[in-house]
N, C-alpha and C positions, 0 to 999 in steps of 0.2 A: 504494500500500500504506500502511495506517495503522500507527501504533505498536502498536495492539491486535493487528492481523494478524501483525505481526512477532513480538510476544511469544508469541502462541498457536502460531505455526509453530515458533518457536525452542524453546518449551517442549516441544512434541510431538516435535520432532526429538531433543531432549536425552533425553526419556523413552524414546524408541525406541533410542537409542544406549546408554543406561544403564538397563536394566530394573531394577525394584525387586528387591532381593536376596530370594531365597526362603529361608524358614526351613530350617535343616538338620534333616533327619529321620533318626532312627536306629531301624531296626526292632528293635534289641536293647535299646532303652531300657525300663527297668522302671518302670511307673507304678502308682498305687493300684489301677487296674483290674486289672492283672496280679496283684496281691496278693489279689484276690477282694473288693475294696471296691467295692460297687455305688453307683450314683448316688443311690439312696434311703436310703443308710446314715445320713445326718444326720437324716432325717425318719422313721426306722424306727418310733419309738414313736408318733408322730402317725399314721402309716399304720395301725399295728396298732389304735389306738384307733378310727380311722375304719372299718376293716373290722369291728370288733366292733359298732359302731353299725349297720352294714349287716346284719350277721348277726342282730342284734336285730330289724331290720325284717323279715327273712325269717321269723324265728320268729313274729313278729306275724302274718304272712300265714297261717301254719299255724294259729295260734289262731283267726284270723278264719274260716277254713274250718270248723274244728271247732265254732265257735259259730254257724254259719249266718248270718254277717254278709251284708248286702246286697252283691250282686256289684259294683256300681259303687264302693262303698267299698273293696272288695278291689282293684279295678283301680287306684284312686287310690294305694293303698299299693304296688302293683306298680310304678307309674310312679315313685314316690319312690325305691324301692329301685334301680330301673334307673338313674335319674339319679345316685344316689350312686355306683354302680359306674362309670358313665361318667366322672364327675368324678375319681374315684380313678385310673382308667386314664389320663386326660389328664395328671394330675399326674405319674404314673409315667413316661409318655412324655416329658414335659418334662425330668424328671430324667435320663432315658436320653440325651436329646439333649445336655444340658449336660455330662454326665459321660462317657458312653461314646463319643459321637461326638467330643467334645473330646479325649478320650484318643487316639482313632484319628488325630486331626490330628497328634499327636506322632509317630505311627508312619509316616505318609506317605500318599500318594494312594490306594494300593490298600486300605489299612485304612479310610480315610475312605469310599471307595466301598462297601465291604462293610457298614459300619455304617449308611450312608444307605439302602442297599438293605434291610437288616434292619428299619430303622425304617419304611420305606415299606410293607413287607409287614405289619408290625404295625398300621399305620394302616388298611390295606386290610381286615384282619380286624376291626378295630373298627368300620369303616363298614358292614360286612355285617350287623351285629347290629341 
């Protein structure tokens, strides 16, 4: 047996004998999330600005149809609008994970599982489009 083997075995045995302490969770803990503060709250103004830009793109699509613009040009604008919404959705999802799922971590394993399942279903819906 080498010194490295002894250290590895000793460390592994010590870790098994003394597992890392688990953070205490209290389901009654009140967090920002419980107060109705959502993950996007800090970026709300930027998100509204972004959605208004996308709204302008959609109105532009309507004008393009009214003005009988070439179909390929309209499709290009549809693609840009779609990408804008997808980008917005991904940003919102990231904020959800950082805020809401992190909040659930304070609540405990059941809350974490529920939020992860919720996020997974949201991702599934996004991928269907």
